[in-house]
N, C-alpha and C positions, 0 to 999 in steps of 0.2 A: 629760284624766287622759295627761299625758309619761310614752311607754316607761322614757326614765332622764332623770335630773336633769342638772344641768348640768353634775356635776362627773362626770359618767359615764364608768369608763373604757372604756366599749364603743363610744365616739363612733366612733374607727377602726375597731372590726369593722365597723360599719353601714357605716359610706364605703366599705369595701374590697368589701363585699358589693353593694352599689349600684352600684358600679365595673364585676364581675364580670357584674351582670345585663345591665347598660347594652350589655358587650362580646356578647353572648350573641347580646341582639337584634339586636345590628347583623350580626352575623356570619347569621343565621338565612338572611338571602337566597345565600348561597355556599354553605349545604349542603344536598346533594341529601337529600330525605326519599324513604320510603318510600310507597310509592299504597298502602298498607292499616296503618292507626293503629290500634290497639286500642281498644275504645269504655273498657274497664274495664281497670285494674290494681291489684296488690292487695299490699302490703306487708308481710310478717313476717320477723319478725328478734329479735334479739339486742339489748337497749340499757345501755349505760353512763352515768352521770349523774353531774357533779361540782356541787353545789347552787349553789354560790359565795354562800351569805347565813349572816349573823350572825342568831340570834335570843336573845331572852332565856333564861340555863339557867331549866329547871324549878327547881321550888317557892323561885325566890330571892323577894327584896324587891322590889318595882314599883316601892321607892322610890331602891333604890339595887342594879339587874341587875346580872347578868354576863353578858357575850356567851359565846354556844354556836355555836361555829362546826362548823356542820353536815356532816357528814365526805363522804367518795365515797360512792356504793351503785353498788356494783359486777354487783347482780345486776337485771334487768330483762328487760323484755322490750317492743318496739313494733311497733305495725301502721298501717295507712296507706291507702285507697281513695280511688282518684280517679278522675275523670271526666274523659273527654280528651274538650273539645272541639272540638280539631282537633290537629295534629302535634305543636302546641308549647302550647298554652295547654290549662289543666285546672283542675278545682275539688277541692281534699282534701279530706279528713275524719281527721284523726290521730288515735291514742290511744299511750298511751306510760306505764308503772308502772317505778320503781324503788324498793328496798327495800336496809335494808342498819343493822345498830346500832339496832334494834327502829323505825326510821325509817323514810318512804315518800316518795313524792310520784309525785302523780299527774295528768297531762294530756288533756286532751281540747280540740283545736285544729281551726281550718276556716279556708281558705285559698287564693288563686291560687297552683297550680302553671308555672313554666315549663320547659319542656324541648326541648335543641335535640339533633335525634337525626341519628348520622353512621353510615356504612357499617359502626360496629367497636364504637361503645361509643354511650351517650345519656346526657348531662348538664343536669343539672337542680338550678332556685332553686326557692324557694317560702317565700312568708311569710304567719304564721299569726296568728290573733288566738286564746285559748287560755283556758279553765276550768284553774287550778290549784289543786291541790291539797296542800297541806303538812303533812303528819303530824306531829309531833316527841313521842317518846317523853315522857309526865311534864307538855306543856303540853295545855289542850283549847282554845285561844283560838288567835284567827289560821290556821288551816287551810284557808280558801279565798277564792284571791286571782283576780285577772285579769292575763291576760300575753299575753304574744306570743313563738314560736319564728321565726327567722328563718334560713334556711342554704341548703344545697345538697349534692350528691354527684353518684354516676358509677353506672352501670349497665352489666355485659355481656352483652347478649342471645345464649343459645343458640340460642333459634330464636323461632318469634314470640309464643308462650306463653309463654315461663319464662325469669328473666333471674336475674343474681346482681348483688344492689346492695353493690357492695366495700367502699363508704364510705358512712353522711350525718354530715354534721357542722353541729349547729345551738347555734346560740344560743339560749338559754333566760331569758325575764325575767318576774318577777313582782312584783305585789305586796301584800303579806300588813300584815294588821293585828292587832299584839299589843299594845292600849292596857292592859287590865286585865294586863298582867304585865310593863309598862315605863313611866314617868310620864312627863308631857311636856320633861322635862328628858334625856331620853334619845330623841331624834328617831329616831337610827338602829335604836334596839333596837325601837321605840315602832312606825313603819311600814318593815321593814326592806324592804331589793327584792334577788328571787332575780336573781343574774344568772350564770346557770349554762351549763357547754358538755356536750351530747347526742353524744355519739358510737354509731350506727348500725350495721351488718350483717347479713345475709338474703336472703331469697328473694323476687323477684319475680311475682308469676301474671299474665298478662292476657289479657282477651279478648273479645270481640267486634268491631266494625269492618267495615268493607265488606273483600270478598272480594280478592285482590291481581288484580290487570285481567290478562288474557291478553296474552301481548307479539304483537303484528301486526306488519304490512309491508307497503308499497306499492308495486307496481311501474311506471314508465313508459319510453317510449322515446320520442326522440325524432332520426331524422321516425319514424312509421310505416309509410311506406314507400319503398323509396329502387331505384334498378338497379343491377343484378350489377356490384360492386366500389366504391359506392358508404359511406360509413362509418353507422354508426349508434350512438348515444350511448345508453344503458340508466342509469338512477339508480334507487334504494329508498329508501326512508322509512321507517325503526323507530322504531316508539312502544311504549310500556310497557314500556320495560326501564329496568333500573335508569341513571339518565344519570352514575355515575360510574364505570362500569365501561366496559371499550374491549369494543367489539363484532366480532366476527369474521363478517366476507362469506364466500361462496362461489357464486362466478357461472358458470353451467353455458346451453349453448345448443345447440340441434337443426341451425344453420343458419346456418355461417359462424365465422371464430373467435374466439370472447369472452374477450377479458384485461381483468380488473378483479380488484382485493382488500379494496376502501373501498367507499364509496357510490353509485363512479360507473363502469362497465362499458363498454368500447370493443369494437364486433362489427365483424371486417373481412368483408365480404362477397362479397371477391375470386373465389373459390373456391367460393362458393356457387352452387347451380341456383336457378334461379325457382321461386318458390314461397310459401307462409305457414310463418312458425315462430316460434318462441317462445324467451326468453329468461327464465333461472329462478334467482335468487338464493334464497340461502340463512339467514339471521341468527343467528348464537348468539353467548351470553353465556358463557362461559368461566367463570366464577366463580357462576354460579346454579347448583343444583345439579336444579334441579325450575324447570318454568315460563320455561325459559330459550331458547327458540325458536322462530322463526318463520319463512312463505317466500312469495313469491307469485313471478308471472309476467306476462309481455308479451307481447303478440305484435303480428310484424309482418310485411310482405311484402317478398320481393324479385322485381322485374320482371325480365325479359330486357331485354339492351341492342340495341339497332338496330344494325345492321352495319356493323362499323367498319375499316377499311383503314389499315394505316400506312402511311407517304411511306414512299416510293424515294430512294436516294440512291447517286451519283456522285462519286469523287474523282479528279480530276486530278492529275498533276505536272509542272512543266518547270523544270529539263530530270530526266528520271529516272534519268539516269548522268552523276555528275560525280567531281572530286576533292574527297576529301576538306578542309575548310574554305572551300567556298563555299556559294551559296544555294539556296534551292528555292523555284519560286511556286505556289502552290499553289488549287487552286478547286473549290470544291464546287458540285451541282447537282444541287435537292433539290424532288420534286414529290407530290403527296396525287391521288391516284386519286381521292377523293371532291371533290377541288378547294374544299378548306378553305385558309386560311392555314399556311406554315409559316415559321421560323426555324433558321437554325445556329450552333451554339455547340459547348462542349465539344472546340475543337482540343484533341488529344495526340499524342507522338511514341515510339517507343520509344527515341531518344536525339535528344541534339540541342536546342537550344533553337525553340521556333515561338511566334509572336507574330502578332496579327490578330484580327479577329471578323467576324461575319457569313461572307458565303460565300467570305472570300480570306484566305488566311494566308502566314508566308510562314520556310520552315525555315533556321537557321543551322545549319548543319556544323562549325565551329569546335572542335576540341580530341577531337570522336570520332574511335574506329577506322574502319579499313575496313570496309568490310561491308552488310547492307542494312537501312535505315531507314524502319519501317510508321508510316505517319502515318492518324490516322483522325479523325473527327468525326462529331457526332448533331445529325440533323434532327427537328425537335419541331412536329408541327401544335397547330391551337390547339385539340384536344381532349384534349393532352398523350402522346397516342399517339406512338412515336417509329421512328426509324431511324437508321441509321451506315452509312457506306459507308469503304474504307480505297485507299489508295494506296503502293504500294513504289518507296522511292528504291537505288541503288546509288553507293556510295561507294567509291571505290579508291584507295590512295595516289599520292602524289605521285612519279613518277618520280625514281629517286635521281641526284644530284647524276654528272654526267662525272668520271671516274675521270680524274684528272692523268697523262696518260700520262710526265712528266719524272719525278713523283712514283713512278710502279711500274716505273720503270725503273733508276731509284732506289735500291730497296728490295732492295738485295741481300742477303740472307742471307748472314750469316756465323757459325761456329760459334764458341763461346767456350772458351777454354781455361783450366786450371786448374793451379797448380803442382802439385810430388811430395806425396801425401797430404791437400788440403788442398780444402774447408775440413775443421778437427778436430771430433771430437766435442762439446768443450767450447767449441768458438766456431761454430757452423756460418754465422755471416755472415763470416767469416774467405774468403779464397783469390782475391775478385776482382780481379786488378792493373790498372794504371791504363790500361793498352792496351785490357783488355777490357773497361771500365768503359765506355769511351767509343765502344768498338764498341755495347755496348747503349745507350747512352744516343739514339746518333742512328740505332738502328733501332727506339726509342719515341716519338723524333718522328714518325718516318716512318707506323711504324704509326696512330698517333694520326690522324693527316692521312689516313690512307687509310679507315678505317674509317669516315668522312665520308659516301664511295661507299659502302663497301663494310662495310655495318654485320652483313655476318655473314660477316667476315672472325675468325678467330682463329688464334692460334697453339700451336704443340705442339713443349714439350722434351723431346729425348731425351737422358737423361746417362747417360758412357760411365765406365770405368776399366781402366787398361791391366793388362794379365795378370799380376803379380804381387800376392800375398799370396792369400786365402782366397775361394772364391765369397760367402759372408754377408760378410765385410768389404768386397769389392769392390760388393757390392749395395749396401751400406748408404753405402759412400761417394759411390757414383753418385746414390741418391736426396737427400744432402743436395745435392751441389752441383745436381741440378736446382731443389731446391728455394731455394738461392740464387739462381740466377740470374732463379728466379719472382718471388722478394722483391724483388730488384731495379727489374726490369720494373716490378711494383705501385707502388712507390717515385716512380718514371718516371711512375705517371698513367694506366696501359692497367689497365684493369678487368680485378679476378680472374678473373670468369665467363668471359673474355675467354682463357684460359690454358690449358691444357691440358697436364700431365708423365705420362713414364714414365722407370722405371729400369730399364737392363739390365747394369748391373756390366762384367764382362767378356766377355757371352755375342758381342756384337758387335763386336770387336774388328777395325779394319782388318788387314791381311794384310800381310808386307813390301813385297809387288809394290801393294798397292792406295797404300803412303803413296811407295812409288820413282815411281810414276808420275804422284803428284798433285807429287812436287816437282820432276821434267821438264816438267810443263805449269803450274807458276809462271810466270807473266810477268815475274814481280815479281824474279826472283831473275836477279843474273849468271852466269856462266858461271862464275866462279872461287866463288860464293857456292853455285852448285849442285852444285859438285864437291865442295864440304867437308860440305854437307849429306848429299850421297851417302856420302862416306865413315865417316859417322857415321849409317847408316841408322838400325841396330839402337835407340838412344837417341833418334834424332826419332821410329821408332815409337813406343815409349814416351810421349812428349809428344806425339803425335798421339791418342792413344786417351787423354787425360785431359782430355775435353772436353766439350761439351753440343751436341746438333745444334737447331737451330731449323726447324721446318716449318709455312710458311703456308698456310693451308687459307683459300679461299674461293670461293664459287658455283659449287661443285664442283671446282675446279680445285687442286691443291697444286704447293707449293714447296719444295726443300727445302735447305736452307744450304752454302752453299760449305766443304767438310772441307779447309780450306787454315792450316796450320801460318800465322802469324805471323812470320816469321822475320824481315820488320823493322821488327817491334816494337820500340820501344826498351829494353823490360823483356823480350826473348825470349828470355836467356839466362836468366831467371828458369824462365819457362816449358820451358825446354829442362832444365832442371838439370843436376848433376854426374853422379859417376861410383856412382849409386845402386845400380848391381848388387853392387856389390863388397859385401863383408862384412864388417862390422868385428872384428877378433880379440878374444876373450874377456881378460882381465886374467892375467896367470899365478899370483896370489896369490888372487883370487879367483875361480875358478869362474861363467859364469852361462849361463845359456841361451839358446842361438840363438836371437835377435830376428827374429822377422817382419819382412820389406822392406815399407816403405809404396810402395805405386805411386802 
């Protein structure tokens, strides 16, 4: 007898359930199972039924019966007892009953059940053959029939003995005979098929089965005997743990340094005294609360080393003193007190570039400053023992180029002079007239050449102002003058770091006697020019104090510029100025404060 006819609408459901069963069978090999499967489990819970059958209406005419759709039965209970052959397969005996509207339906079924057990949930499918009793109020025939149940569900285990069946969904099929109540003209009512849906939820109790296996661990070391300093590898093999859980490994030992956190550990015996030791590992499953740990130990022996003497080594350099930029030949000599073979390598130096291999190398000192360079190399014998040697090389700077005597004689320093009141606050770059610019350009050219022979040389600029004006005004004016000379020299290419500035205001004015002596000693003046200058000595004195003196410092020697006013310059009158000592009279109609004269 077929479970369904050719036109049965449940064919797709059958196909889907069979596909699900195939997937569960295929995936079984990839799902970890518990080592202890209960031998029996019992489900007890609530059951709801949609009968899915139409029968002849009670008290009807068999030759003209009326269909009666059996309503849903929301009251009911179900139970199933399963004997588990192995973790997946079991034989199930099922009983279920529903009632409602004075009708009831009872099934007694038996058949195989397949269950996939995972860490967090159990999924099952079952296919059962059934005795199906359907009792319809008012019909005394067709109650007993045969059928089948096909379905599955999911259980959530809380403990090994207790679980919650979250759901069970079954297709319930049954064949009944109502021949006394429907003539052959009505085959669907005469031999109707029950094609129902049954839903369940409830509690699952489990018992029996093999007890859970006790976790264990087995340790080994390789090799079991070593000399001091030789490494040892320890391994552990754990069994009877849940294979889906990640285990934690804790290694300890009483001889040598033990390093490991997984199934393998390394033992460093470099600092271990000779003797017999043990390494121990503790294995733990953090996800399990009980029966979740094991430990084991393995012994090993550390033997003393035979006497070993490291090699001795010496280095020699040729030459040991040289001017930076040259090369040094290096030679290493290495011997072993135990007469084993040795080799030299790892040439290094604190500066410069070293090249070579074996017992010879070359040090190139190009581009490194003067000082001491340390060269080292390592000698290693065939047993791995090492020795080091070093040598030192002293580097000296090359001698400076000779000073150009003609340049040194030509590098005569001249003071630079400014017109009255220049440069002003609003234009600090003003005030250098053409003749004074030429003086500074010549000085800059000669000084840059001089620096090549005397790199330590530098210039000191000292600014002055004449006696007119307040102290604060003259101090600021002398600072602007010395800053203008400095900026001009930097523009000519003299490094700013080679220039030092000072400003004195009117603190160090030349006296009338000093100016007069300078005029009389000036060989560039004719007697007539000298006489005219002496005749205007006070004006010349003011012009002589509007200046910046230049001092050259090199190699501990100092040379100060000649403070000689440039009478023969084409723009000398601009520097001398007019009669600045006279005061302008205030206008008659508009009284004004007496202006402060600019020096």
